[in-house]
C-alpha positions as CSV (number, residue, x, y, z in Angstrom):
1,M,15.3,-24.5,1.6
2,R,13.0,-21.5,2.1
3,L,10.7,-20.4,-0.7
4,T,9.0,-17.2,-0.2
5,F,6.3,-15.8,-2.2
6,V,4.4,-12.9,-2.4
7,L,0.5,-12.8,-2.6
8,A,0.4,-10.4,-5.3
9,A,-2.9,-11.0,-5.4
10,A,-4.1,-11.2,-2.0
11,L,-6.9,-8.1,-2.5
12,A,-8.3,-6.1,-5.2
13,L,-6.7,-3.1,-3.6
14,A,-8.4,0.5,-5.0
15,P,-5.7,3.4,-5.7
16,L,-3.6,5.1,-3.8
17,P,-5.5,7.4,-1.9
18,A,-3.8,10.9,-1.2
19,L,-2.1,9.8,1.7
20,A,-0.2,6.5,0.4
21,Q,2.6,8.7,-0.7
22,C,5.8,6.7,-0.9
23,G,9.3,7.2,-0.2
24,G,10.9,10.2,1.0
25,S,12.2,10.2,5.0
26,F,11.1,7.5,6.6
27,A,10.3,9.2,10.1
28,D,7.9,11.2,7.6
29,F,6.5,8.2,6.0
30,I,5.8,6.5,9.7
31,Q,3.8,10.1,11.0
32,G,2.2,9.8,7.5
33,L,0.8,6.1,8.5
34,K,0.0,7.4,11.8
35,S,-2.4,10.5,10.7
36,E,-4.1,7.7,8.2
37,A,-4.7,5.1,10.9
38,R,-5.8,7.8,13.4
39,A,-8.5,9.2,10.3
40,K,-10.3,5.5,9.8
41,G,-10.9,5.8,13.6
42,H,-8.1,3.9,15.2
43,D,-7.6,5.6,18.8
44,S,-4.5,7.2,19.0
45,A,-2.3,5.5,22.3
46,T,-3.0,2.2,20.1
47,V,-1.4,3.4,16.8
48,E,1.4,5.2,19.0
49,A,1.7,1.8,20.6
50,F,1.4,0.2,17.4
51,F,4.3,2.2,15.5
52,A,6.8,2.8,18.6
53,P,9.0,-0.4,17.7
54,I,8.9,-0.3,13.8
55,R,12.2,0.2,12.1
56,Q,13.0,0.2,8.3
57,D,14.4,-3.0,7.7
58,P,17.1,-3.2,4.5
59,K,16.9,-7.0,4.6
60,V,13.7,-7.0,3.1
61,L,14.4,-4.5,0.2
62,K,17.3,-7.1,-0.4
63,A,15.4,-10.1,-0.6
64,D,12.4,-8.3,-2.6
65,R,15.1,-7.6,-5.5
66,A,16.5,-11.3,-5.3
67,Q,14.2,-13.4,-6.4
68,G,16.0,-15.7,-8.6
69,V,13.5,-18.4,-8.2
70,F,11.3,-17.2,-10.3
71,K,13.7,-17.5,-13.4
72,K,13.7,-21.7,-12.9
73,T,11.6,-23.5,-15.6
74,F,9.4,-25.7,-14.2
75,I,11.0,-29.3,-14.2
76,E,14.0,-27.4,-12.7
77,F,11.7,-26.1,-9.9
78,S,9.1,-28.3,-9.2
79,Q,11.9,-31.1,-9.1
80,S,13.7,-29.0,-6.4
81,V,10.8,-28.8,-4.2
82,I,8.7,-31.7,-4.5
83,S,11.3,-34.8,-3.1
84,K,10.5,-37.8,-1.2
85,N,10.8,-36.3,1.8
86,R,7.8,-33.6,1.1
87,L,5.6,-36.2,0.1
88,D,6.0,-38.4,3.0
89,H,5.5,-35.8,5.0
90,G,2.4,-34.6,3.5
91,R,1.1,-38.2,3.4
92,N,1.6,-38.4,6.7
93,N,-0.2,-35.3,7.5
94,A,-2.8,-36.2,6.2
95,K,-3.2,-38.6,8.5
96,K,-2.3,-36.7,11.0
97,H,-4.6,-33.8,10.8
98,A,-7.5,-36.6,9.1
99,D,-10.3,-34.4,10.8
100,I,-9.5,-31.0,10.1
101,F,-8.7,-32.0,6.1
102,A,-12.3,-33.7,6.4
103,R,-13.6,-30.9,7.6
104,I,-12.2,-28.8,5.0
105,E,-13.4,-31.3,2.1
106,R,-17.1,-31.3,3.9
107,D,-17.7,-27.0,4.3
108,Y,-15.0,-26.2,1.2
109,G,-15.2,-29.2,-1.3
110,I,-11.2,-28.7,-1.2
111,S,-9.2,-31.6,-1.7
112,R,-6.3,-32.0,1.0
113,G,-4.1,-32.4,-1.6
114,V,-4.3,-28.6,-2.4
115,L,-3.7,-27.8,1.2
116,L,-1.2,-29.5,2.0
117,A,1.0,-28.7,-1.3
118,F,0.5,-24.9,-0.5
119,W,1.6,-25.7,3.1
120,A,4.8,-27.8,2.2
121,L,5.9,-25.2,-0.1
122,E,5.3,-22.1,2.0
123,T,6.6,-23.2,5.0
124,D,7.5,-27.1,4.9
125,Y,4.2,-28.3,7.1
126,G,5.3,-25.1,9.4
127,A,8.4,-25.6,10.3
128,V,10.1,-22.4,8.3
129,Q,7.8,-19.5,8.8
130,G,10.5,-16.8,8.2
131,D,12.3,-15.1,10.6
132,F,11.4,-11.4,9.6
133,N,9.9,-8.8,11.4
134,T,6.6,-8.7,9.8
135,A,5.6,-5.2,10.7
136,N,8.8,-4.0,10.0
137,A,8.8,-6.1,6.6
138,L,5.4,-4.1,5.8
139,V,6.0,-0.7,6.4
140,T,9.5,-1.0,4.3
141,L,7.9,-2.4,1.6
142,A,4.6,0.1,1.7
143,H,7.8,2.9,2.0
144,D,9.5,1.4,-0.9
145,C,7.7,2.9,-4.1
146,R,7.7,-0.5,-6.2
147,R,4.2,-1.8,-4.5
148,P,3.1,0.4,-2.0
149,Q,-0.7,-0.2,-3.1
150,L,-0.4,-3.9,-2.1
151,F,1.8,-2.9,1.1
152,R,0.2,0.3,2.8
153,P,-3.1,-1.7,3.5
154,Q,-1.5,-4.2,5.0
155,V,0.0,-2.1,7.2
156,L,-3.3,-1.0,8.4
157,A,-4.7,-4.8,8.3
158,A,-2.0,-5.5,10.8
159,L,-2.7,-2.7,13.3
160,T,-6.4,-4.1,13.2
161,L,-5.1,-7.8,14.4
162,F,-3.1,-5.8,17.0
163,E,-6.2,-4.3,18.5
164,R,-7.2,-7.7,18.3
165,G,-4.7,-9.5,20.8
166,D,-3.7,-11.6,17.4
167,F,-0.5,-9.6,16.3
168,D,2.7,-8.1,18.0
169,P,4.9,-5.3,16.4
170,A,7.5,-6.2,18.5
171,G,7.5,-10.1,18.2
172,T,5.4,-11.0,15.2
173,T,7.3,-12.8,12.4
174,G,7.3,-14.4,8.6
175,A,8.3,-14.0,5.4
176,W,10.2,-10.8,4.0
177,A,6.9,-10.0,2.2
178,G,4.8,-9.9,4.9
179,E,3.0,-12.8,4.9
180,I,2.4,-14.7,8.0
181,G,2.0,-18.1,9.6
182,Q,1.9,-21.8,8.0
183,V,0.2,-21.5,4.5
184,Q,1.4,-17.4,4.6
185,M,-1.3,-14.9,4.5
186,L,-1.4,-11.3,4.8
187,P,-2.9,-9.5,7.2
188,A,-5.3,-8.4,5.2
189,D,-6.3,-11.7,4.3
190,I,-6.1,-13.1,7.7
191,L,-8.9,-10.4,8.8
192,H,-11.2,-11.4,5.6
193,N,-10.8,-14.8,5.9
194,G,-9.1,-16.2,8.7
195,V,-10.9,-18.7,10.8
196,D,-10.5,-19.8,14.4
197,G,-10.6,-23.6,13.8
198,D,-9.4,-25.0,16.7
199,G,-12.0,-22.7,18.6
200,D,-10.0,-20.9,21.4
201,G,-11.1,-17.5,20.4
202,H,-8.4,-16.4,18.5
203,V,-7.1,-16.7,14.6
204,R,-3.3,-17.8,15.2
205,L,-1.9,-19.4,12.1
206,K,1.4,-19.1,13.3
207,S,1.3,-22.2,16.0
208,S,-2.4,-23.8,14.9
209,A,-2.7,-25.8,11.7
210,A,-6.4,-25.9,12.1
211,D,-6.4,-22.0,12.1
212,A,-4.0,-22.0,9.3
213,L,-5.6,-24.8,6.6
214,I,-9.1,-23.6,7.6
215,S,-8.3,-20.3,6.4
216,G,-6.5,-21.3,3.6
217,A,-9.6,-22.9,2.3
218,R,-11.4,-19.9,3.1
219,M,-9.3,-17.7,1.0
220,L,-9.2,-20.3,-2.0
221,T,-13.4,-20.1,-1.5
222,D,-13.2,-16.5,-1.7
223,F,-11.2,-16.5,-4.7
224,G,-13.5,-18.6,-6.8
225,W,-12.7,-21.9,-5.5
226,R,-15.5,-24.6,-7.3
227,P,-16.3,-27.3,-4.6
228,G,-15.5,-30.9,-5.9
229,E,-13.9,-30.0,-9.3
230,P,-10.4,-30.5,-10.4
231,W,-7.8,-28.5,-11.1
232,L,-4.7,-30.3,-13.3
233,Q,-4.3,-33.2,-15.0
234,E,-1.5,-34.2,-16.8
235,V,-2.5,-35.2,-20.3
236,T,-0.5,-36.5,-23.7
237,V,-0.9,-34.6,-26.7
238,P,-0.7,-35.2,-29.9
239,G,2.0,-34.4,-32.4
240,D,0.0,-32.6,-34.8
241,L,-1.9,-30.4,-31.9
242,D,-2.8,-27.0,-33.3
243,W,0.1,-25.4,-30.5
244,G,-1.7,-22.0,-31.0
245,L,-4.8,-22.9,-29.0
246,T,-2.9,-23.9,-26.0
247,G,-1.8,-21.6,-22.9
248,L,-4.1,-20.4,-20.7
249,D,-5.5,-17.5,-23.0
250,H,-7.4,-20.5,-25.0
251,E,-10.2,-22.7,-23.5
252,L,-11.9,-25.3,-24.5
253,P,-14.3,-28.2,-23.2
254,A,-12.3,-30.8,-22.4
255,A,-14.3,-33.1,-24.6
256,D,-13.3,-31.0,-27.3
257,W,-9.3,-31.3,-26.3
258,A,-10.5,-35.2,-26.7
259,R,-11.6,-35.0,-30.1
260,R,-8.2,-33.6,-31.4
261,G,-6.5,-36.2,-29.8
262,V,-5.5,-35.0,-25.9
263,K,-5.7,-37.6,-23.8
264,A,-5.3,-38.1,-19.6
265,R,-2.4,-40.1,-18.1
266,S,-4.4,-41.0,-15.4
267,G,-7.6,-41.9,-15.2
268,E,-10.1,-39.8,-17.6
269,L,-10.7,-36.4,-18.7
270,A,-13.4,-34.4,-17.0
271,Q,-15.1,-33.9,-20.2
272,H,-18.3,-32.0,-18.6
273,L,-15.8,-29.0,-17.8
274,K,-13.4,-26.7,-20.1
275,G,-10.0,-26.4,-19.9
276,S,-6.7,-25.3,-20.7
277,I,-3.8,-27.0,-22.2
278,L,-0.8,-25.9,-20.7
279,L,3.0,-26.7,-22.2
280,P,5.3,-25.5,-19.1
281,M,8.2,-26.3,-21.6
282,G,6.5,-26.5,-25.2
283,R,4.9,-29.4,-27.2
284,K,7.8,-31.7,-26.3
285,G,7.7,-31.4,-22.3
286,P,5.2,-32.2,-19.6
287,A,1.7,-31.0,-20.5
288,F,-1.5,-30.8,-18.4
289,I,-5.0,-29.8,-18.6
290,A,-6.1,-26.7,-16.3
291,Y,-9.5,-26.4,-15.2
292,P,-11.4,-23.3,-14.0
293,N,-10.0,-24.0,-10.2
294,F,-6.5,-23.7,-11.7
295,R,-7.4,-19.7,-11.6
296,V,-7.9,-20.1,-8.2
297,Y,-3.9,-20.8,-7.6
298,L,-3.5,-17.3,-9.7
299,E,-5.1,-15.6,-7.2
300,W,-2.5,-16.9,-4.4
301,N,0.5,-16.6,-6.6
302,Q,1.2,-14.9,-9.9
303,S,4.4,-16.8,-10.7
304,F,3.3,-19.4,-13.3
305,V,6.1,-21.6,-12.9
306,Y,5.3,-21.7,-8.8
307,V,1.5,-22.3,-9.5
308,T,1.8,-24.7,-11.8
309,T,4.1,-26.6,-9.5
310,A,1.8,-26.5,-6.6
311,A,-1.2,-27.3,-8.6
312,Y,0.7,-30.8,-9.4
313,F,2.1,-31.3,-6.3
314,A,-1.3,-31.1,-5.3
315,T,-2.3,-34.0,-7.6
316,R,0.7,-36.0,-6.6
317,L,-0.4,-35.8,-2.7
318,D,-3.8,-37.3,-4.2
319,G,-2.2,-40.2,-5.8
320,A,-1.3,-39.2,-9.3
321,P,1.8,-40.3,-11.0
322,V,5.4,-38.6,-11.6
323,F,4.6,-36.3,-15.0
324,D,6.8,-37.2,-17.9
325,P,9.2,-34.6,-18.8
326,G,9.7,-35.3,-21.9
327,N,12.2,-34.2,-24.1
328,P,11.7,-30.3,-24.4
329,E,13.7,-27.9,-26.8
330,P,16.8,-26.3,-25.1
331,G,14.9,-23.0,-23.9
332,L,16.9,-19.4,-23.0
333,G,19.3,-18.4,-19.7
334,D,19.1,-15.2,-18.4
335,K,20.6,-12.8,-20.5
336,E,18.9,-14.3,-23.8
337,M,15.7,-14.0,-22.1
338,K,16.1,-10.6,-21.0
339,A,17.1,-9.9,-24.8
340,L,14.2,-11.7,-25.7
341,Q,11.9,-9.7,-24.1
342,R,13.1,-6.6,-25.4
343,K,12.9,-7.5,-28.7
344,L,8.9,-8.5,-27.9
345,A,8.7,-5.3,-26.4
346,A,9.8,-3.4,-29.5
347,R,7.7,-5.0,-31.6
348,G,4.6,-3.6,-29.3
349,H,3.8,-6.2,-27.1
350,D,3.3,-5.7,-23.3
351,M,6.4,-7.5,-21.6
352,G,6.2,-4.9,-18.2
353,K,9.7,-4.8,-16.7
354,I,11.9,-6.7,-18.5
355,D,13.3,-9.1,-16.0
356,G,14.4,-12.6,-17.5
357,I,11.1,-14.2,-15.9
358,L,9.1,-16.3,-18.4
359,G,5.5,-14.6,-16.9
360,E,2.1,-15.2,-18.8
361,K,2.6,-11.8,-20.9
362,T,5.8,-13.4,-22.1
363,R,4.3,-16.5,-22.8
364,E,1.5,-14.6,-24.7
365,A,4.0,-12.5,-27.1
366,V,6.0,-15.5,-27.6
367,Q,3.2,-17.3,-29.3
368,K,2.0,-14.5,-31.1
369,E,5.0,-14.5,-32.7
370,Q,5.6,-17.8,-33.3
371,T,2.4,-17.9,-34.9
372,R,3.6,-15.1,-37.1
373,L,6.9,-16.4,-38.0
374,G,5.4,-19.9,-38.8
375,L,6.9,-21.4,-36.0
376,P,4.9,-24.3,-33.4
377,A,3.6,-21.4,-31.1
378,D,3.4,-23.2,-27.9
379,A,4.7,-20.7,-26.1
380,W,8.2,-21.6,-25.3
381,P,10.9,-19.5,-26.3
382,T,13.8,-21.2,-27.7
383,P,17.3,-19.8,-29.3
384,T,15.1,-20.5,-32.9
385,L,13.1,-17.9,-32.0
386,L,15.2,-15.4,-30.6
387,N,17.4,-15.7,-33.5
388,R,14.6,-15.2,-35.8
389,L,13.3,-11.9,-34.1
């Protein structure tokens, strides 16, 4: 099953310049892009050659509006994407590309499990990289007025890659959101963090595992990865823990968590590091401690369920046991989640779009309302909370 995720925090992008309008006639929009490209110093003939084959792609917009995978719970999503087959292929790839992973561990201090998990979830180890025309996808999304500030710069980055001989506007394909290659990187990320891992003089993320994996490692480092440190560890938590201290917006030294009764389910807590207790499905479900490197995952992707799954998958590939699912309280369906978000917004919480997705803003608002109502503040929305609101 193909799963694509927008790298929503690919770059720290500046506010839209005057030329970066969106919408209107697609042909006029293309002319505006050409003018901006020439103003930035790109050769006119090159600009014309790059934009000549580009067409608007309605299938891209359809895919953008249909990201239902984000509405799955952590248990549902992780069990659907972490299969025995993917684990076996991961271990086989770790052996097959042992030299590449040894280089990554030496140069970047990133465990092979981390890159293997991204490689698996993004493209099934390079087997399913997407068949959307990348240039069409980027220009279509830049023209669309949902996130032009993300995608317009990616169009110009793709133009630069074209000038270098590393992008074909007519033939380069990838995910619907414009990511390219085996670990799915946007053009601006390739420009900034692309590495010629196999020494052929080009950065070819589609065909070269060395280029893709080492470029991914460099991007994680650029996002702030701390070499040699853990990122996520499954824990057991006592029933009388102060649930209001859990969540990514709270952090304590792991030694303090240990004094509060938190224990590693396998191995020992990294007591010299700070960590946050994550309860993806509340206090009765799986529990993890997220160390500082976990926050780097949120720079790669902003979906809480996706990054928690990717981080957990990485620990599995490095030998951790299957998590204990516990017995979570029943959650909310899509209709009920949207109703909850509307009620939270009415109480002054910043919900952003009412989308039925249990993201970080919703979790934080849920936890605050649970505290106010005297409910266990574990950030897991339940029918009880919805009824009390």
